Backbone as JSON Lines, residues from 0, in Angstrom:
{"i":0,"aa":"X","n":[-56.96,78.52,-159.92],"ca":[-56.94,78.33,-158.55],"c":[-57.76,78.71,-157.46]}
{"i":1,"aa":"X","n":[-58.12,78.16,-156.47],"ca":[-59.08,78.15,-155.57],"c":[-58.71,79.58,-154.98]}
{"i":2,"aa":"X","n":[-59.37,80.56,-154.32],"ca":[-59.01,81.45,-153.09],"c":[-58.57,80.94,-151.77]}
{"i":3,"aa":"X","n":[-58.83,79.52,-151.59],"ca":[-58.1,79.13,-150.06],"c":[-56.92,78.87,-150.26]}
{"i":4,"aa":"X","n":[-56.44,78.6,-149.16],"ca":[-54.77,78.36,-148.97],"c":[-54.67,77.32,-150.23]}
{"i":5,"aa":"X","n":[-53.51,77.68,-150.9],"ca":[-52.81,76.65,-151.61],"c":[-52.74,75.51,-151.01]}
{"i":6,"aa":"X","n":[-52.96,74.15,-151.85],"ca":[-52.08,72.84,-151.16],"c":[-51.03,72.37,-152.44]}
{"i":7,"aa":"X","n":[-50.95,72.89,-153.48],"ca":[-50.28,72.58,-154.58],"c":[-49.4,73.89,-155.11]}
{"i":8,"aa":"X","n":[-48.33,74.12,-154.92],"ca":[-47.33,75.25,-155.49],"c":[-46.57,74.62,-156.25]}
{"i":9,"aa":"X","n":[-45.86,75.47,-157.23],"ca":[-45.0,75.08,-158.21],"c":[-44.19,76.41,-158.02]}
{"i":10,"aa":"X","n":[-42.89,76.42,-158.03],"ca":[-42.03,77.87,-157.66],"c":[-41.13,77.59,-158.72]}
{"i":11,"aa":"X","n":[-41.13,78.99,-159.54],"ca":[-40.48,78.97,-160.59],"c":[-39.43,80.68,-160.6]}
{"i":12,"aa":"X","n":[-38.45,80.26,-161.39],"ca":[-37.69,81.81,-161.38],"c":[-36.17,81.15,-161.5]}
{"i":13,"aa":"X","n":[-35.15,82.15,-161.74],"ca":[-33.98,82.09,-161.94],"c":[-33.34,81.14,-160.93]}
{"i":14,"aa":"X","n":[-32.32,80.43,-161.24],"ca":[-31.56,79.36,-160.32],"c":[-30.99,80.69,-159.6]}
{"i":15,"aa":"X","n":[-30.93,79.99,-158.3],"ca":[-30.16,81.06,-156.96],"c":[-31.04,81.86,-156.52]}
{"i":16,"aa":"X","n":[-32.6,82.02,-157.2],"ca":[-33.31,82.95,-156.51],"c":[-34.23,82.64,-155.16]}
{"i":17,"aa":"X","n":[-34.08,81.34,-154.99],"ca":[-34.62,80.96,-153.5],"c":[-35.59,79.82,-153.3]}
{"i":18,"aa":"X","n":[-35.64,79.41,-154.74],"ca":[-36.86,78.29,-154.75],"c":[-36.41,77.22,-153.71]}
{"i":19,"aa":"X","n":[-35.48,76.62,-153.72],"ca":[-34.8,75.68,-152.79],"c":[-35.21,75.96,-151.41]}
{"i":20,"aa":"X","n":[-34.87,77.04,-151.09],"ca":[-34.99,77.78,-149.64],"c":[-36.66,77.35,-149.2]}
{"i":21,"aa":"X","n":[-37.42,77.89,-149.99],"ca":[-38.54,77.88,-149.64],"c":[-39.09,76.54,-149.59]}
{"i":22,"aa":"X","n":[-39.28,75.56,-150.8],"ca":[-39.51,74.41,-150.87],"c":[-39.14,73.7,-149.6]}
{"i":23,"aa":"X","n":[-37.91,74.04,-149.27],"ca":[-37.39,72.86,-148.29],"c":[-37.99,73.58,-146.76]}
{"i":24,"aa":"X","n":[-38.32,74.65,-146.6],"ca":[-39.06,75.22,-145.43],"c":[-40.43,74.29,-145.46]}
{"i":25,"aa":"X","n":[-41.11,74.32,-146.61],"ca":[-42.23,73.87,-146.82],"c":[-41.97,72.46,-146.34]}
{"i":26,"aa":"X","n":[-41.18,71.57,-147.15],"ca":[-40.72,70.37,-146.66],"c":[-40.84,70.22,-145.16]}
{"i":27,"aa":"X","n":[-40.18,70.94,-144.49],"ca":[-40.14,71.18,-142.97],"c":[-41.75,70.92,-142.32]}
{"i":28,"aa":"X","n":[-42.28,71.79,-142.73],"ca":[-43.86,71.84,-142.25],"c":[-44.64,70.67,-142.76]}
{"i":29,"aa":"X","n":[-44.13,69.76,-143.56],"ca":[-44.71,68.52,-143.72],"c":[-45.38,68.28,-145.2]}
{"i":30,"aa":"X","n":[-45.0,69.22,-145.99],"ca":[-45.37,69.49,-147.5],"c":[-44.57,68.26,-148.23]}
{"i":31,"aa":"X","n":[-45.03,67.59,-149.15],"ca":[-44.24,66.68,-150.07],"c":[-43.54,67.6,-151.19]}
{"i":32,"aa":"X","n":[-42.05,67.34,-151.51],"ca":[-41.37,68.33,-152.24],"c":[-40.64,67.56,-153.64]}
{"i":33,"aa":"X","n":[-40.91,67.84,-154.39],"ca":[-40.26,67.56,-155.71],"c":[-39.23,68.44,-156.09]}
{"i":34,"aa":"X","n":[-37.98,67.94,-156.04],"ca":[-36.8,68.91,-156.07],"c":[-36.35,68.3,-157.81]}
{"i":35,"aa":"X","n":[-36.62,69.08,-158.49],"ca":[-36.2,68.77,-160.35],"c":[-34.66,68.86,-160.09]}
{"i":36,"aa":"X","n":[-34.49,69.94,-159.73],"ca":[-32.86,69.45,-160.3],"c":[-32.03,68.4,-159.53]}
{"i":37,"aa":"X","n":[-32.43,68.12,-158.2],"ca":[-32.11,66.96,-157.73],"c":[-32.1,65.84,-158.54]}
{"i":38,"aa":"X","n":[-33.58,65.49,-158.8],"ca":[-34.02,64.41,-159.77],"c":[-33.09,64.44,-160.94]}
{"i":39,"aa":"X","n":[-32.93,65.24,-161.32],"ca":[-32.34,65.24,-162.77],"c":[-30.52,65.21,-162.8]}
{"i":40,"aa":"X","n":[-30.03,65.5,-161.43],"ca":[-28.46,65.06,-160.92],"c":[-28.6,63.82,-160.62]}
{"i":41,"aa":"X","n":[-29.55,63.27,-160.09],"ca":[-29.63,61.77,-159.87],"c":[-29.25,60.82,-161.11]}
{"i":42,"aa":"X","n":[-30.22,61.65,-162.19],"ca":[-30.46,60.84,-163.61],"c":[-29.56,61.19,-164.49]}
{"i":43,"aa":"X","n":[-28.49,62.08,-164.21],"ca":[-27.43,62.49,-165.23],"c":[-26.47,61.51,-166.01]}
{"i":44,"aa":"X","n":[-26.51,60.25,-165.27],"ca":[-25.72,59.04,-165.72],"c":[-26.45,58.77,-167.06]}
{"i":45,"aa":"X","n":[-27.68,58.94,-167.44],"ca":[-28.04,58.98,-168.97],"c":[-27.31,59.58,-169.74]}
{"i":46,"aa":"X","n":[-26.87,60.86,-169.42],"ca":[-26.0,61.41,-170.31],"c":[-24.78,61.71,-170.26]}
{"i":47,"aa":"X","n":[-23.97,61.71,-169.0],"ca":[-23.05,61.94,-168.59],"c":[-22.31,61.13,-167.78]}
{"i":48,"aa":"X","n":[-20.89,61.15,-168.03],"ca":[-20.15,60.45,-167.38],"c":[-19.62,61.11,-166.28]}
{"i":49,"aa":"X","n":[-19.83,61.02,-164.88],"ca":[-19.74,61.59,-163.73],"c":[-18.47,61.56,-163.21]}
{"i":50,"aa":"X","n":[-17.45,62.1,-163.1],"ca":[-15.97,61.53,-162.65],"c":[-16.15,61.51,-160.9]}
{"i":51,"aa":"X","n":[-15.47,60.77,-160.64],"ca":[-15.33,60.78,-158.97],"c":[-14.64,62.23,-158.5]}
{"i":52,"aa":"X","n":[-15.54,62.29,-157.44],"ca":[-15.11,63.62,-156.93],"c":[-16.14,64.75,-157.27]}
{"i":53,"aa":"X","n":[-16.44,64.53,-158.54],"ca":[-17.31,65.84,-159.3],"c":[-18.65,65.86,-159.05]}
{"i":54,"aa":"X","n":[-18.74,67.7,-158.8],"ca":[-20.31,67.51,-158.32],"c":[-21.31,67.85,-159.79]}
{"i":55,"aa":"X","n":[-22.53,67.74,-159.66],"ca":[-23.26,67.67,-160.92],"c":[-23.09,68.78,-162.05]}
{"i":56,"aa":"X","n":[-23.24,70.14,-161.43],"ca":[-22.98,71.33,-162.06],"c":[-21.48,71.16,-162.91]}
{"i":57,"aa":"X","n":[-20.5,70.86,-162.04],"ca":[-19.31,71.08,-162.76],"c":[-19.28,69.9,-163.88]}
{"i":58,"aa":"X","n":[-19.96,68.79,-163.71],"ca":[-20.22,67.55,-164.91],"c":[-20.95,68.23,-165.93]}
{"i":59,"aa":"X","n":[-22.08,68.92,-165.62],"ca":[-23.02,69.17,-166.38],"c":[-22.05,70.3,-167.43]}
{"i":60,"aa":"X","n":[-21.38,71.33,-166.9],"ca":[-20.94,72.32,-167.41],"c":[-19.8,71.86,-168.41]}
{"i":61,"aa":"X","n":[-19.04,70.61,-167.82],"ca":[-18.0,69.95,-168.44],"c":[-18.47,69.33,-169.85]}
{"i":62,"aa":"X","n":[-19.65,68.52,-169.7],"ca":[-20.0,67.95,-171.08],"c":[-20.93,68.92,-171.72]}
{"i":63,"aa":"X","n":[-21.74,70.01,-171.25],"ca":[-22.44,70.52,-172.05],"c":[-21.43,71.89,-172.74]}
{"i":64,"aa":"X","n":[-20.61,72.58,-172.24],"ca":[-20.04,73.4,-173.05],"c":[-20.54,74.59,-172.86]}
{"i":65,"aa":"X","n":[-19.94,75.73,-173.59],"ca":[-20.6,76.88,-173.85],"c":[-21.18,77.05,-175.37]}
{"i":66,"aa":"X","n":[-21.82,77.95,-175.74],"ca":[-22.94,78.06,-176.81],"c":[-21.84,77.78,-178.17]}
{"i":67,"aa":"X","n":[-20.88,78.33,-178.16],"ca":[-20.06,78.01,-179.4],"c":[-19.27,77.03,-179.65]}
{"i":68,"aa":"X","n":[-19.63,76.19,-178.54],"ca":[-18.54,74.66,-178.44],"c":[-19.62,73.75,-179.57]}
{"i":69,"aa":"X","n":[-18.48,72.96,-180.34],"ca":[-19.11,71.84,-181.37],"c":[-19.86,70.99,-180.68]}
{"i":70,"aa":"X","n":[-21.33,70.89,-181.37],"ca":[-22.24,69.95,-180.56],"c":[-22.93,70.43,-179.74]}
{"i":71,"aa":"X","n":[-22.84,71.63,-179.25],"ca":[-23.42,72.47,-178.04],"c":[-25.14,72.31,-178.31]}
{"i":72,"aa":"X","n":[-25.76,72.5,-179.19],"ca":[-27.19,72.54,-179.45],"c":[-27.71,71.18,-179.36]}
{"i":73,"aa":"X","n":[-26.89,69.9,-179.92],"ca":[-27.32,68.67,-179.51],"c":[-27.41,68.12,-178.18]}
{"i":74,"aa":"X","n":[-26.36,68.63,-177.5],"ca":[-26.16,68.31,-175.93],"c":[-27.29,69.01,-175.17]}
{"i":75,"aa":"X","n":[-27.52,70.42,-175.74],"ca":[-28.78,71.14,-175.13],"c":[-30.0,70.43,-175.2]}
{"i":76,"aa":"X","n":[-30.33,70.0,-176.39],"ca":[-31.73,69.31,-176.46],"c":[-31.68,67.88,-175.87]}
{"i":77,"aa":"X","n":[-30.6,67.63,-175.63],"ca":[-30.58,66.01,-175.17],"c":[-31.09,66.28,-173.46]}
{"i":78,"aa":"X","n":[-30.5,67.47,-172.8],"ca":[-30.22,67.78,-171.5],"c":[-32.03,68.02,-171.3]}
{"i":79,"aa":"X","n":[-32.41,69.06,-172.12],"ca":[-34.28,69.68,-172.08],"c":[-34.92,68.36,-172.27]}
{"i":80,"aa":"X","n":[-34.78,67.08,-172.87],"ca":[-35.35,66.31,-173.02],"c":[-35.55,65.65,-171.6]}
{"i":81,"aa":"X","n":[-34.63,65.09,-171.14],"ca":[-34.13,65.11,-169.69],"c":[-35.08,65.79,-168.82]}
{"i":82,"aa":"X","n":[-34.81,67.07,-168.54],"ca":[-35.95,67.93,-168.05],"c":[-37.06,67.73,-168.15]}
{"i":83,"aa":"X","n":[-37.41,68.09,-169.15],"ca":[-39.09,67.59,-169.84],"c":[-39.25,66.39,-169.03]}
{"i":84,"aa":"X","n":[-38.8,65.38,-169.15],"ca":[-39.3,64.16,-168.83],"c":[-39.32,63.81,-167.16]}
{"i":85,"aa":"X","n":[-38.15,64.64,-166.46],"ca":[-38.15,64.68,-165.07],"c":[-39.38,65.77,-164.32]}
{"i":86,"aa":"X","n":[-39.93,66.56,-165.1],"ca":[-40.8,67.34,-164.58],"c":[-42.11,66.96,-164.74]}
{"i":87,"aa":"X","n":[-42.23,66.0,-166.12],"ca":[-43.61,65.48,-166.01],"c":[-43.81,64.38,-165.12]}
{"i":88,"aa":"X","n":[-42.67,63.6,-165.03],"ca":[-43.06,62.83,-164.18],"c":[-43.18,63.22,-162.67]}
{"i":89,"aa":"X","n":[-42.68,64.15,-162.26],"ca":[-42.89,64.93,-160.9],"c":[-44.4,65.48,-160.79]}
{"i":90,"aa":"X","n":[-44.91,65.89,-161.74],"ca":[-46.18,66.27,-161.75],"c":[-46.93,64.76,-161.4]}
{"i":91,"aa":"X","n":[-46.84,63.62,-162.42],"ca":[-47.48,62.86,-162.22],"c":[-47.65,62.33,-160.61]}
{"i":92,"aa":"X","n":[-46.52,61.98,-160.07],"ca":[-46.29,61.85,-158.65],"c":[-47.11,62.77,-157.79]}
{"i":93,"aa":"X","n":[-47.18,63.77,-158.04],"ca":[-47.83,64.77,-157.44],"c":[-49.45,64.7,-157.52]}
{"i":94,"aa":"X","n":[-49.81,64.16,-158.7],"ca":[-51.14,64.11,-158.86],"c":[-51.97,62.44,-158.5]}
{"i":95,"aa":"X","n":[-50.55,61.66,-158.05],"ca":[-51.16,60.66,-157.16],"c":[-51.32,60.78,-155.84]}
{"i":96,"aa":"X","n":[-50.65,61.91,-155.17],"ca":[-50.96,62.25,-154.0],"c":[-52.27,62.36,-153.22]}
{"i":97,"aa":"X","n":[-52.46,62.03,-152.2],"ca":[-53.97,62.16,-151.57],"c":[-54.12,63.79,-151.72]}
{"i":98,"aa":"X","n":[-55.69,63.82,-151.98],"ca":[-56.05,65.35,-151.99],"c":[-55.58,66.3,-151.05]}
{"i":99,"aa":"X","n":[-55.56,66.06,-149.78],"ca":[-55.26,66.68,-148.61],"c":[-53.7,67.13,-148.21]}
{"i":100,"aa":"X","n":[-52.69,66.24,-148.97],"ca":[-51.58,66.17,-148.87],"c":[-51.05,67.31,-149.8]}
{"i":101,"aa":"X","n":[-50.4,68.37,-148.74],"ca":[-49.94,69.6,-149.82],"c":[-48.66,69.05,-150.21]}
{"i":102,"aa":"X","n":[-48.3,69.91,-151.47],"ca":[-46.79,69.36,-152.48],"c":[-46.46,70.89,-152.98]}
{"i":103,"aa":"X","n":[-45.05,70.48,-153.18],"ca":[-44.49,71.58,-153.66],"c":[-43.51,71.22,-154.74]}
{"i":104,"aa":"X","n":[-43.63,72.15,-155.84],"ca":[-42.83,71.45,-156.95],"c":[-41.58,72.46,-157.24]}
{"i":105,"aa":"X","n":[-40.55,72.34,-156.79],"ca":[-39.29,72.86,-156.85],"c":[-38.92,73.22,-158.31]}
{"i":106,"aa":"X","n":[-38.88,73.7,-159.12],"ca":[-38.54,73.7,-160.73],"c":[-37.31,74.57,-160.95]}
{"i":107,"aa":"X","n":[-36.56,73.83,-162.0],"ca":[-35.6,74.33,-162.71],"c":[-35.67,75.99,-163.33]}
{"i":108,"aa":"X","n":[-34.48,76.51,-163.44],"ca":[-34.52,78.15,-164.02],"c":[-35.28,77.74,-165.42]}
{"i":109,"aa":"X","n":[-34.8,76.34,-165.99],"ca":[-35.14,76.47,-167.78],"c":[-36.6,75.67,-167.52]}
{"i":110,"aa":"X","n":[-37.32,75.8,-166.58],"ca":[-38.56,75.03,-166.84],"c":[-39.63,75.87,-167.87]}
{"i":111,"aa":"X","n":[-39.42,77.05,-167.95],"ca":[-40.03,77.47,-169.27],"c":[-39.66,77.16,-170.67]}
{"i":112,"aa":"X","n":[-38.94,76.26,-170.54],"ca":[-38.62,75.74,-171.83],"c":[-39.21,74.3,-172.02]}
{"i":113,"aa":"X","n":[-39.95,73.7,-171.2],"ca":[-40.05,72.56,-171.44],"c":[-41.52,71.93,-172.22]}
{"i":114,"aa":"X","n":[-42.25,73.26,-172.84],"ca":[-43.21,72.88,-173.84],"c":[-44.7,73.36,-172.93]}
{"i":115,"aa":"X","n":[-45.43,73.4,-174.08],"ca":[-46.85,73.87,-173.9],"c":[-47.45,72.9,-172.73]}
{"i":116,"aa":"X","n":[-47.17,71.14,-173.37],"ca":[-48.11,70.35,-172.37],"c":[-47.55,70.18,-171.0]}
{"i":117,"aa":"X","n":[-46.4,70.42,-170.87],"ca":[-45.62,70.17,-169.28],"c":[-46.63,71.25,-168.49]}
{"i":118,"aa":"X","n":[-46.4,72.53,-169.23],"ca":[-46.53,73.72,-168.59],"c":[-47.82,73.85,-168.32]}
{"i":119,"aa":"X","n":[-48.81,73.65,-169.28],"ca":[-50.16,73.39,-169.29],"c":[-50.79,72.34,-167.84]}
{"i":120,"aa":"X","n":[-49.86,71.37,-167.84],"ca":[-50.23,70.43,-167.03],"c":[-49.71,71.22,-165.53]}
{"i":121,"aa":"X","n":[-48.7,71.93,-165.29],"ca":[-48.37,72.6,-164.31],"c":[-49.31,73.61,-163.88]}
{"i":122,"aa":"X","n":[-49.86,74.32,-164.91],"ca":[-50.63,75.45,-164.24],"c":[-51.99,74.97,-163.93]}
{"i":123,"aa":"X","n":[-52.58,73.83,-164.59],"ca":[-53.95,73.28,-164.34],"c":[-53.47,72.75,-162.62]}
{"i":124,"aa":"X","n":[-52.5,72.4,-162.15],"ca":[-52.4,71.48,-161.14],"c":[-51.94,72.07,-159.73]}
{"i":125,"aa":"X","n":[-51.08,73.32,-159.87],"ca":[-50.54,73.83,-159.18],"c":[-50.63,75.58,-159.21]}
{"i":126,"aa":"X","n":[-50.5,76.18,-157.99],"ca":[-50.43,77.35,-158.21],"c":[-49.01,77.93,-158.48]}
{"i":127,"aa":"X","n":[-48.86,78.77,-159.62],"ca":[-47.29,78.91,-159.69],"c":[-47.12,80.24,-159.34]}
{"i":128,"aa":"X","n":[-46.09,79.99,-158.59],"ca":[-45.25,81.29,-157.64],"c":[-43.98,81.55,-158.25]}
{"i":129,"aa":"X","n":[-44.05,82.66,-158.77],"ca":[-42.81,83.23,-159.7],"c":[-42.07,84.26,-158.61]}
{"i":130,"aa":"X","n":[-41.01,83.59,-158.69],"ca":[-39.81,84.52,-157.31],"c":[-39.19,85.43,-158.41]}
{"i":131,"aa":"X","n":[-39.44,86.54,-158.24],"ca":[-38.76,87.81,-159.58],"c":[-37.65,88.4,-158.96]}
{"i":132,"aa":"X","n":[-36.51,88.41,-159.54],"ca":[-35.54,89.1,-159.36],"c":[-35.55,90.27,-159.59]}
{"i":133,"aa":"X","n":[-35.24,91.14,-158.4],"ca":[-35.49,92.63,-158.6],"c":[-34.11,93.16,-159.51]}
{"i":134,"aa":"X","n":[-33.88,94.59,-159.82],"ca":[-32.85,94.87,-160.61],"c":[-31.35,94.95,-159.91]}
{"i":135,"aa":"X","n":[-31.34,95.1,-158.76],"ca":[-30.15,94.81,-157.87],"c":[-29.86,93.13,-157.72]}
{"i":136,"aa":"X","n":[-30.59,92.25,-158.07],"ca":[-30.34,91.15,-157.86],"c":[-29.72,90.65,-159.16]}
{"i":137,"aa":"X","n":[-30.82,91.2,-160.03],"ca":[-30.43,90.82,-161.74],"c":[-28.96,91.54,-161.81]}
{"i":138,"aa":"X","n":[-28.45,92.14,-161.38],"ca":[-26.87,92.71,-161.59],"c":[-26.3,91.78,-160.93]}
{"i":139,"aa":"X","n":[-26.53,91.21,-159.74],"ca":[-25.41,90.51,-159.24],"c":[-25.63,89.29,-159.8]}
{"i":140,"aa":"X","n":[-26.77,88.74,-160.25],"ca":[-26.55,87.54,-160.97],"c":[-25.53,87.67,-162.31]}
{"i":141,"aa":"X","n":[-25.88,89.12,-163.05],"ca":[-25.09,89.13,-163.93],"c":[-23.56,88.99,-163.8]}
{"i":142,"aa":"X","n":[-23.27,90.01,-162.78],"ca":[-21.86,89.92,-162.31],"c":[-21.19,88.69,-162.16]}
{"i":143,"aa":"X","n":[-21.84,87.72,-161.02],"ca":[-21.81,86.31,-160.85],"c":[-21.04,85.5,-162.13]}
{"i":144,"aa":"X","n":[-22.13,85.65,-162.86],"ca":[-21.69,84.74,-164.22],"c":[-20.81,85.0,-164.9]}
{"i":145,"aa":"X","n":[-20.5,86.42,-165.22],"ca":[-19.41,87.12,-165.73],"c":[-18.22,86.37,-165.27]}
{"i":146,"aa":"X","n":[-17.91,86.18,-163.93],"ca":[-16.98,85.81,-163.27],"c":[-16.91,84.17,-163.35]}
{"i":147,"aa":"X","n":[-17.99,83.65,-163.25],"ca":[-17.94,82.12,-163.54],"c":[-19.2,81.52,-164.27]}
{"i":148,"aa":"X","n":[-18.87,81.47,-165.55],"ca":[-20.2,81.06,-166.39],"c":[-20.56,79.59,-165.96]}
{"i":149,"aa":"X","n":[-21.69,79.3,-165.69],"ca":[-22.5,77.8,-165.35],"c":[-23.03,77.63,-166.62]}
{"i":150,"aa":"X","n":[-23.43,76.65,-166.65],"ca":[-24.08,75.7,-167.98],"c":[-25.5,76.51,-167.84]}
{"i":151,"aa":"X","n":[-25.78,76.82,-169.11],"ca":[-27.09,77.41,-169.32],"c":[-28.05,76.77,-170.66]}
{"i":152,"aa":"X","n":[-29.05,76.87,-170.45],"ca":[-29.94,76.5,-171.93],"c":[-30.0,77.91,-172.45]}
{"i":153,"aa":"X","n":[-29.49,78.13,-173.7],"ca":[-29.81,79.25,-174.33],"c":[-30.84,79.33,-175.22]}
{"i":154,"aa":"X","n":[-31.37,78.15,-175.85],"ca":[-32.36,77.99,-176.68],"c":[-32.46,79.25,-177.97]}
{"i":155,"aa":"X","n":[-30.98,79.45,-178.24],"ca":[-30.78,80.05,-179.34],"c":[-30.89,81.78,-179.0]}
{"i":156,"aa":"X","n":[-30.57,81.78,-177.97],"ca":[-30.67,83.41,-177.3],"c":[-29.27,84.02,-177.47]}
{"i":157,"aa":"X","n":[-28.07,83.35,-177.76],"ca":[-26.8,83.39,-177.44],"c":[-26.41,84.07,-179.29]}
{"i":158,"aa":"X","n":[-26.34,84.8,-179.33],"ca":[-26.13,86.0,-180.97],"c":[-25.14,87.21,-180.74]}
{"i":159,"aa":"X","n":[-24.01,86.45,-180.77],"ca":[-23.09,87.54,-180.6],"c":[-22.64,88.24,-181.99]}
{"i":160,"aa":"X","n":[-22.55,89.55,-181.91],"ca":[-22.38,90.9,-183.02],"c":[-21.06,90.44,-183.71]}
{"i":161,"aa":"X","n":[-20.86,91.05,-184.51],"ca":[-19.71,90.69,-185.7],"c":[-18.74,91.44,-185.04]}
{"i":162,"aa":"X","n":[-17.27,90.94,-184.86],"ca":[-16.38,91.45,-184.36],"c":[-16.44,91.54,-182.51]}
{"i":163,"aa":"X","n":[-17.38,90.95,-181.91],"ca":[-17.28,91.09,-180.6],"c":[-16.81,89.78,-179.86]}
{"i":164,"aa":"X","n":[-15.98,89.8,-179.25],"ca":[-15.13,88.54,-178.55],"c":[-16.56,87.86,-177.92]}
{"i":165,"aa":"X","n":[-15.76,86.28,-177.67],"ca":[-16.97,85.51,-176.84],"c":[-17.06,85.93,-175.47]}
{"i":166,"aa":"X","n":[-16.37,86.44,-174.99],"ca":[-16.5,86.66,-173.5],"c":[-17.23,87.71,-173.22]}
{"i":167,"aa":"X","n":[-17.27,88.99,-174.06],"ca":[-18.31,89.8,-174.24],"c":[-19.5,89.49,-174.97]}
{"i":168,"aa":"X","n":[-19.4,88.64,-175.63],"ca":[-21.0,88.36,-176.32],"c":[-21.47,87.43,-175.46]}
{"i":169,"aa":"X","n":[-20.89,86.67,-174.41],"ca":[-21.48,85.69,-173.57],"c":[-22.45,86.73,-172.52]}
{"i":170,"aa":"X","n":[-21.65,87.61,-171.85],"ca":[-22.0,88.56,-170.72],"c":[-23.34,89.32,-171.22]}
{"i":171,"aa":"X","n":[-22.98,89.97,-172.59],"ca":[-24.52,90.6,-172.88],"c":[-25.42,90.02,-173.47]}
{"i":172,"aa":"X","n":[-25.26,88.88,-173.89],"ca":[-26.5,87.82,-174.2],"c":[-26.83,87.43,-172.79]}
{"i":173,"aa":"X","n":[-26.26,86.89,-171.99],"ca":[-26.8,86.53,-170.58],"c":[-27.57,87.67,-170.23]}
{"i":174,"aa":"X","n":[-27.55,88.96,-170.1],"ca":[-28.19,89.67,-169.65],"c":[-29.51,89.74,-170.35]}
{"i":175,"aa":"X","n":[-29.3,89.51,-171.51],"ca":[-30.49,89.33,-172.56],"c":[-31.52,88.32,-172.16]}
{"i":176,"aa":"X","n":[-30.75,87.11,-171.77],"ca":[-31.5,85.88,-171.49],"c":[-32.38,86.1,-170.47]}
{"i":177,"aa":"X","n":[-31.62,86.78,-169.44],"ca":[-32.27,87.14,-167.82],"c":[-33.7,87.72,-168.16]}
{"i":178,"aa":"X","n":[-33.42,88.77,-169.31],"ca":[-35.02,89.52,-169.41],"c":[-35.62,89.04,-170.43]}
{"i":179,"aa":"X","n":[-35.39,87.85,-171.08],"ca":[-36.47,87.14,-171.89],"c":[-36.96,85.94,-170.87]}
{"i":180,"aa":"X","n":[-36.25,85.49,-170.06],"ca":[-36.5,84.57,-169.02],"c":[-37.7,85.13,-168.48]}
{"i":181,"aa":"X","n":[-37.41,86.26,-167.77],"ca":[-38.59,87.14,-166.87],"c":[-39.56,87.35,-167.37]}
{"i":182,"aa":"X","n":[-39.76,87.71,-168.83],"ca":[-41.03,87.66,-169.59],"c":[-41.81,86.5,-169.62]}
{"i":183,"aa":"X","n":[-41.17,85.08,-169.88],"ca":[-41.61,83.93,-169.82],"c":[-42.19,83.5,-168.6]}
{"i":184,"aa":"X","n":[-41.48,83.77,-167.41],"ca":[-41.69,83.22,-165.86],"c":[-43.26,84.19,-166.05]}
{"i":185,"aa":"X","n":[-43.13,85.43,-166.34],"ca":[-44.34,86.27,-166.07],"c":[-45.67,85.78,-166.75]}
{"i":186,"aa":"X","n":[-45.4,85.19,-167.74],"ca":[-46.54,84.61,-168.78],"c":[-47.26,83.63,-168.51]}
{"i":187,"aa":"X","n":[-46.53,83.02,-167.38],"ca":[-47.1,81.28,-166.72],"c":[-47.14,81.55,-165.18]}
{"i":188,"aa":"X","n":[-47.34,82.67,-164.51],"ca":[-47.39,82.89,-163.01],"c":[-48.76,82.96,-162.83]}
{"i":189,"aa":"X","n":[-49.22,82.63,-161.54],"ca":[-50.51,82.76,-160.71],"c":[-50.3,84.15,-159.99]}
{"i":190,"aa":"X","n":[-48.96,84.1,-159.54],"ca":[-48.85,85.25,-158.52],"c":[-47.35,85.61,-158.54]}
{"i":191,"aa":"X","n":[-47.0,86.55,-158.36],"ca":[-45.26,87.07,-158.63],"c":[-44.83,87.77,-157.23]}
{"i":192,"aa":"X","n":[-43.84,87.37,-156.89],"ca":[-43.39,87.71,-155.32],"c":[-41.73,88.47,-155.88]}
{"i":193,"aa":"X","n":[-41.85,89.51,-155.68],"ca":[-40.07,89.85,-155.85],"c":[-39.15,89.56,-154.58]}
{"i":194,"aa":"X","n":[-37.88,89.12,-154.98],"ca":[-37.21,88.66,-154.42],"c":[-36.9,89.62,-152.97]}
{"i":195,"aa":"X","n":[-36.76,90.65,-153.11],"ca":[-36.61,91.46,-151.98],"c":[-37.61,91.36,-150.71]}
{"i":196,"aa":"X","n":[-38.59,91.09,-150.91],"ca":[-39.8,90.76,-150.23],"c":[-39.67,89.71,-149.49]}
{"i":197,"aa":"X","n":[-38.83,88.76,-149.66],"ca":[-38.43,87.53,-148.82],"c":[-37.27,87.56,-148.06]}
{"i":198,"aa":"X","n":[-36.4,88.88,-148.17],"ca":[-35.54,88.97,-147.51],"c":[-35.55,89.25,-146.19]}
{"i":199,"aa":"X","n":[-34.7,89.44,-145.39],"ca":[-35.09,89.74,-143.98],"c":[-35.44,88.98,-143.13]}
{"i":200,"aa":"X","n":[-35.32,87.51,-143.07],"ca":[-36.04,86.87,-141.83],"c":[-37.57,86.56,-142.27]}
{"i":201,"aa":"X","n":[-38.08,86.51,-143.36],"ca":[-39.47,86.35,-143.58],"c":[-40.07,84.99,-142.95]}
{"i":202,"aa":"X","n":[-41.04,85.01,-142.33],"ca":[-41.11,83.45,-141.76],"c":[-42.25,82.6,-142.76]}
{"i":203,"aa":"X","n":[-42.15,81.29,-142.61],"ca":[-42.87,80.82,-143.74],"c":[-44.09,80.73,-143.86]}
{"i":204,"aa":"X","n":[-44.93,81.34,-142.4],"ca":[-46.4,81.51,-142.63],"c":[-46.69,82.81,-143.13]}
{"i":205,"aa":"X","n":[-45.4,84.29,-143.36],"ca":[-45.52,84.91,-144.39],"c":[-45.51,84.83,-145.8]}
{"i":206,"aa":"X","n":[-44.73,83.75,-145.87],"ca":[-44.68,83.42,-147.46],"c":[-45.83,83.02,-147.73]}
{"i":207,"aa":"X","n":[-46.45,81.81,-147.08],"ca":[-47.78,81.31,-147.55],"c":[-48.95,82.31,-147.47]}
{"i":208,"aa":"X","n":[-48.8,83.47,-146.89],"ca":[-49.9,84.47,-147.14],"c":[-49.56,85.44,-148.43]}
{"i":209,"aa":"X","n":[-48.34,85.47,-148.77],"ca":[-48.29,85.82,-150.33],"c":[-48.9,85.12,-151.29]}
{"i":210,"aa":"X","n":[-48.67,83.62,-151.18],"ca":[-48.79,82.89,-152.54],"c":[-50.56,82.68,-152.31]}
C-alpha cells in the first residue's frame, strides 16, 4: 500500500474486538462501509429458517450446533461457503467505487478461512488492519465464551483429549483457537493495533494516524 493516508481499509480480528465500532465511525465520516456480518445475516435464509423474534446469532447457533453435534462439519462448510461469497462480493463492490471514495471492509472473525484467492484480493485492494486482542482481553473473551458459547468455525481445531468432558474440552480448545487465529491474522496484516491502544476515547483521527 502507499504511504499516503489509506482510502481502502479492511479491519480484521476476533469478534467483539472493535471492528464494527471503527467502521461505523468511518461511515459517519463519509466512508462507504461493507459490513460482512450484516450481509451474511441478511442472507442466512439460504441456510437457516430463522424463527420469528430470533436474532441471527441465536439462529446460527441453533442451526450449526457444537463441534460434536452430528452434521456439524457439513453445516460449518455451508456457512463458510456463504461467508466466502459475501466477502468476495463486498470486494467486488469496493473495486467498483470511484478511486477517490474511501471505503472500509468490516470483516468477520473467520475471514482468515476464506481462502487464498479472497484473502489475496483483500490484501491487494486494502490496507489490512489487525485489531489484536491483548492478554487481558483474550482472558475476558475466554471467560465470556465459557459462560455462553457462541457459534464458531472450528476448522478442525476442536480436539478433545481422552476422558476430557465436552465442556472442559470446549473451553481449552477455544483458547487454542484464539491463539491459532492470532497467528493467522498476523500473517495477513499490513498494520497491527493492540486493542488497548484504542480504549479511553481515542478519536477517529488518532485511529487513522495509527493505520
